[in-house]
NUTOR-574053 format. One record per residue (C-alpha): x, y negated, z. Coordinates in steps of 0.001 Angstrom, whole numbers, padded with zeros to 6 digits, always signed. Each point is the difference from the previous one (the first is absolute). Layout:
N
XYZ
...
//
This chain:
341
-000114+000107-000262
+001274-003556-001025
+000776-001868+002953
+001252-003545+000043
+003869-001028+002397
-000880-001645+002967
+001452-003598-001346
-002434+000332-002778
-002843+000737+002236
+001104-003122+001973
-000401-001848-003832
-003551+001760-000315
-000926-000880+003442
+000393-003937-000620
-000974-000292-003583
-003416+002043+001144
-000343-002812+003034
-000171-002611-002632
-003173+000316-000317
-000879-002193-003220
+003109+001734-002038
-001173+002964+001187
-003575-000049-001265
+001181-002161-002454
+002109+003294-001591
-002742+002244+000220
-002392-002753-002099
+002923-000128-002625
-000035+003737-000079
-003613-000102-000841
-000138-002882-002557
+003085+002045-001459
-001679+003345-000634
-003112-001677-001268
+001826-001706-002719
+001485+003559-000535
-003322+001272-000742
-001291-002671-001830
-001137+002017-003030
-002548+001829+002607
-001451-002884+001468
-000279-002870-002847
-000508+001936-003404
-001673-000318-003424
-000235+003263-000834
-001997+003233+002860
+002336+001947+001964
-001327+002941-000692
-002926+000993-002717
-002396+003440-000284
-001188-000055-003223
-002096+002856-001665
+001170+002406+001954
+003931-001186-000623
+002231-001932+001921
+001659-002985-000767
+002888-002347+001791
+000083-003025-001908
+002377-001380+003103
+003090+001683-001958
-001518+001266-003241
-001440-001867-002372
-002592+001165-001625
-002114-001607-003674
-003922-000654-000311
-000240+003266-001448
+000846+001711+002832
-003227-001436+001378
-002334+000639-002767
+001158-003350-002342
+000419-000455-003219
+003237-000820-000251
+003340+001004+001402
+001089-003156+001159
+001132-000742+004038
-002850+000711+002219
-001524-003145+001721
-001323+000514+003130
-001200-003362+000157
-002928+000627-002953
-003632+000106+001350
-000118+002790-002531
+002693+002183+001259
-001003-000364+003242
-003869+001190-001101
+001686+003228-001276
+002325+000502+003424
-003104-000767+001887
-002634+002623-002489
+002740+002976+000018
+001712-000067+003194
+002028-002610+002649
+002816-001993-000092
+001826-001223+003145
+000946-003409-000381
+003017-002099+002644
-001817-002364+002548
+000749-003172-002725
-001326+001081-003111
+003029-002540-002107
+003621+000630-000462
+003153-002804-000077
-000973-001057-003815
-003822+001415-000258
-002349-003329-000570
-004019+000370+001140
-001207-000776-002746
-003947+000909+001612
+000302-003110+002116
-003183-002684-000740
+002661-003071+001328
+002730-001710-001750
+003615+000855+001137
+001178-000221+002832
-002768+001354+001309
-001047-000115+004125
+000108+002766+002001
-002891+002589-000493
-000673+003583+000280
+001953+001126-002841
+002426-001614+000636
+001083-000976+003583
+002358-002712-000127
-001212-001674-003614
+001719-000479-003141
+002828-001435-001469
+000059-002468-002482
+000481+002557-002947
-002437+002271+002318
+002167+002509+001878
-001142+001304+003330
+001924-001820+002536
+000148+002760+002294
+001346+002440-002885
+002187-002445-001131
+001489-000699+004296
-000073+003662-000043
+002745+000435-003212
+001720-003381+000442
+000765+001334+004181
+001610+003109-001342
+001923-001914-002622
+001200-002582+002219
+000726+002344+003156
+001993+002751-002725
+001989-003281-001420
+000673-000816+003218
+001106+003212+001593
+002210+000633-003265
+001558-004089+000162
+000815+001410+003643
+001681+002665-000466
+002072-000797-002996
+001495-003177+001801
+000087+001392+003025
+002168+002900-001590
+002304-002487-002090
+000364-002527+003055
+000626+002482+002754
+003051+001478-002553
+001290-003298-001077
-000136-001434+003543
+001970+003487+001584
+002854-000149-002402
+000482-004131+000540
+000196+000920+003837
+002009+002929+000018
+002756-000865-002438
+000047-004080+000686
+002498-001693-001562
-000397-000910-004042
-002903+002361-000083
-001801-001836+002959
+001147-003954-001745
-000846+001121-003755
-003474+001645+001375
-000819-002892+002029
+000670-002730-002704
-002012+001948-002732
-002816+000620+002431
-000185-003906+000364
+000243-000377-003297
-002258+002665-001062
-002738-001162+002724
-000165-003647-001851
-001125+001229-002621
-003573-001492-001068
-001914+002943+000103
-003525-001023-000958
+001553-001707-002748
+001484+002526-001359
-002631+002094+000025
-002393-002410-001738
+002910-000031-002881
+000173+003948-000150
-004184+000133+000035
-000010-001981-003139
+002917+002406-001509
-001643+003377+001280
-003587+001464+001236
+000168+000011+003248
-000705+003574+001554
-000283+001318+003089
+003940+001607-000007
+001108-003018-002210
-000878-002317+003076
+001107+002354+002838
+003377+000008-001780
+000105-003576-000169
-000866-000870+003689
+002746+003232+000932
+002489-001987-002121
-000643-003158+001863
-001569+001461+003404
+003094+002304+001035
+001774-002007+002574
-002760-000151+003000
+002109+002489+001747
+003524-000448-000654
+001051-002920+002285
-001639+002469+003282
+001767+003602-001066
+003322-002091-001099
-000335-001292+003746
-000331+002909+001475
+002816+002072-001829
+002508-002988+000558
-000915+000066+004195
+000113+003871-000241
+002966+000720-002292
+002520-001006+002916
-001211+002634+002237
+001611+002870+001612
-001924+003008-001421
+000394-001696-003095
+003790-000520-000126
+000177+003481+001189
-001712+001656-002624
+001989-002168-002464
+003342+001788+002024
-001596+003393-000491
+000263-000623-003962
-004415-000315-000228
-000680-001552-003360
-001316-003931-000230
-003536+001462-000889
-000362+002723+002278
+000796-002682+002527
-002669-002512-001452
-002610+002439-000218
+000811+002092+003366
+000947-002688+002273
-000705-003613-001072
-003100+000221-001830
-002256+001120+002624
+001047-002868+002431
-000647-002036-002771
-003761+001021-000426
-001080-000957+002855
+000089-003338-001013
-001137+000779-003154
-003154+001731+000195
-001246-002875+002227
-000059-002045-003651
-001660+002719-001966
-004103-000950+000784
+001360-004304-000647
+001587+001422-003283
-003379+001758-000998
-001704-002777+000992
+002001-002424-002180
+000111+002478-003025
-004147+000298+000344
-000125-004170-000044
+002608+000257-003317
-002152+001602-002159
-002768-001474+001334
+001382-003238-000569
+001584+000481-003504
-003907+001322-001044
-001816-003031+001350
+002163-002235-002195
-000275+002609-002720
+003575+001272-000468
-000702+003398+001391
-001750+002689-000989
-001652+000340-003542
-003990-001402-000705
-002661+001629+001405
+002284+002115+002633
-001237+000089+003335
+001700-002042+002200
-000562-001991+003166
+001684-003326-001007
-001707-000091-003270
-003674+000797+002207
+001184-003153+001619
+000589-002076-003095
-003007+000837-001090
-001757-001371+002854
+001801-002836+000014
-001256-000608-003730
-003166+000788+000851
-001052-001853+003601
-003838+000331-001023
+000778+004038+000805
+001004-000754+003919
+000100+004199+000151
+003093+000636-002364
+002037-002845+002149
-001333+001427+002872
+000361+004042-000730
+003719-000624-001281
+000875-002098+002792
-000969+002347+002836
+001970+002854-001653
+002563-001434-000979
+000243-001780+003774
-000892+003092+001279
+002603+002117-001101
+003127-002382+000169
-001178-000254+003965
-000171+003490+000510
+003606+000130-001410
+001291-002983+002147
-001518+001527+003083
+001918+003064-000593
+003148-001209-000180
-000583-002006+002672
-001104+003754+002407
+003336+001031-002014
+002684-002511+001678
-001698+000705+002690
+000392+003796+000288
+003897-000390-000962
+000501-002765+002579
+001344+001977+003172
-000600-003381+002112
-003774+000397-000460
-001825+001691+002825
-002505+002106-000394
//
């Protein structure tokens, strides 16, 4: 059975003692799981269909209209009233709670877009006719996955660079510091705007650009820890015994540096989510039509006569960023041995 060490048990106790951060962790887990299961919550296709004694799974397989008695072999449109009538007369269909996907348009509404909340669209529709709740779910998933990947990639690069600078010092450290000073002074947003005019921005393109200019966050923290620990007696002893530099950095020095580094992770994740939201709000983020919290905020700004757009986008974004900040505060308390439980 897995058991935490005494030190980690004390850290977990300090983390739980921060009630705001502890419950924020559970809220974040629920939000993340719901966003990963967006297709099961908001989808314009049935999850399961029973038609004339046969089973169909439109969620994972594409079917044509002819499979349900239609005259054409075109992809089935499950929002078509004729097809819904066929399914009801010759079988049944299991639908998601929200019958709209990330790019679905509610053509059946009787009100102009953006339409207010209704029984069909629980949070209303946006200016393009998309369901606001569905776009929030899918947009939250994209934002969180983008933030997690950006945090992971930038942290790995920052830890490696900081470790090399702190361990070797000298000219390597001097060159690294001057390079970081110059690189961090580049106008990142201006460069993204210039590149967006040449290349169609996408998820992986934006991730690569933001990693390219955002890996310096942890360098100073890891460098300081390695500079502090490289003169310790056990490090000198390992060097005298002929242990390789890589083994010393990985096994003996990195664990000390990770204590300070882990406290920055929730804040880096929050900043990564804010980065994508800001780029989408300015129009330099994901391609047009992609579900995004920033794009929804922009629609709320441009459609002040539809307050549900701005309110829904603001509440979802503020909630996501707030729980990440509260988790970061709890993690910081957990790694602080001076905090009493």
